[in-house]
N, C-alpha and C positions, 0 to 999 in steps of 0.2 A: 615571353618573359613578363609581359604586363599582367597576365593572369596570376602569376605567383606573388606579385607585390600588392595585390588588392587585399583589402581587409575583409575578413570573413564575417558575413552578416547572416546569422541563423534566421530561418523563416519560422513562422508561428507554429508550424506543425511539430516542431521538436519539443520534447519534454525537458523542462528545466526544473530540477528538483532542488529543494532546500536541503540543508544538512539533516534536519529531522526526518524529512520525507525519505531521503536516501538511506539513512540509518534504519528506519523502520522497514523499508523494502528489503534491505539486506537481511535483517533479522527474520522477516517472514520467509524469505527464500531459504535461509539456513534451517529454520524450523521445519519447513516442508521436506527438504532434502534429508535432514537427519531422521525425520519420521519414516521416510521410505526405507532408509538404510537400517534403522533399528527394527522395523517390522519384518523386514526380509532377512537380514543377516543375524540379528541377535535373538530377541524374544518378543512376543506380542505384549507382555507385561510392561516392558520398558517403553514400548511404543505408546502404550496408554498413559504412562507417566509423562512422556514428552507431550502428549495431547493436553494433559492438564496444565503443564508448564506453559505451553503455547497459548492456551485459552486465557490463562491469567495474564500473560504478557500482552495479548491483544486487547483484553478488557482494560488494562492500564493505559495502553497506547492510544487506542481508538475509541474509548469510552463506550457509548451505547452501540456503536457499530460493531464492536467486538463480539456482540451476541451471536453474530453469524458463525463464529468459530465453534459454537456448541454443536454444530454438525459433525465435528471431529469425533464426537462420542458415538455417533451412529455406526454400527458395524458395517464395514464395507465402504465407508466414506473416505477411508485413508487414501484411496486412489486419486481423489480430487485434491488439487492444491488449494485447500480452503483458506489457509493463511494468506496466500497471495491474492485470492479473490477478495478477501476482507480488506486487504490493503488497497486494491483497485477501487472498491466501493468507497472507502474512506477518502482516497485521493480525488476521485471525480466529484464527490459531494463537496469536499473542501474547495476544489477549483471552481465549482459552480457558485458556491457562496461568495467566493472572492470576486468572481466576475459580476455577480449581482450587486455587491457592495460598490464596486467600481462604477457600474452604470448609474446607481443611485447618486453617488458623489458627483458624477459627471453631469447629471440632470440638475442637481442643486447648484453647481458652479455655473451652468448655463443660465439658470434663472437669475442669478446675481448679476451677471453681465447684461 
């Protein structure tokens, strides 16, 4: 019974997403899944239009990192989840910049003390 009353403390390995990160991940998953369904179930032309919409959305969300999504135009690349891969690159770059800024601030605070 003691184990049930303890407070849950997540360890560092868990991913904790902000609202923007989670929304963009969900959008990338929806774009990849809808692209698979459109290419297989409907017509390749609609799949290409979804590619263009996804490329524009990723360029707006991820800025220069969204250039990775231009691989969607390559024939046969629809098999790869390129929108999700782009999100992963964006997330890990953002996380490393945040960690680097934290370490710099920590060094500055240590110098002051």
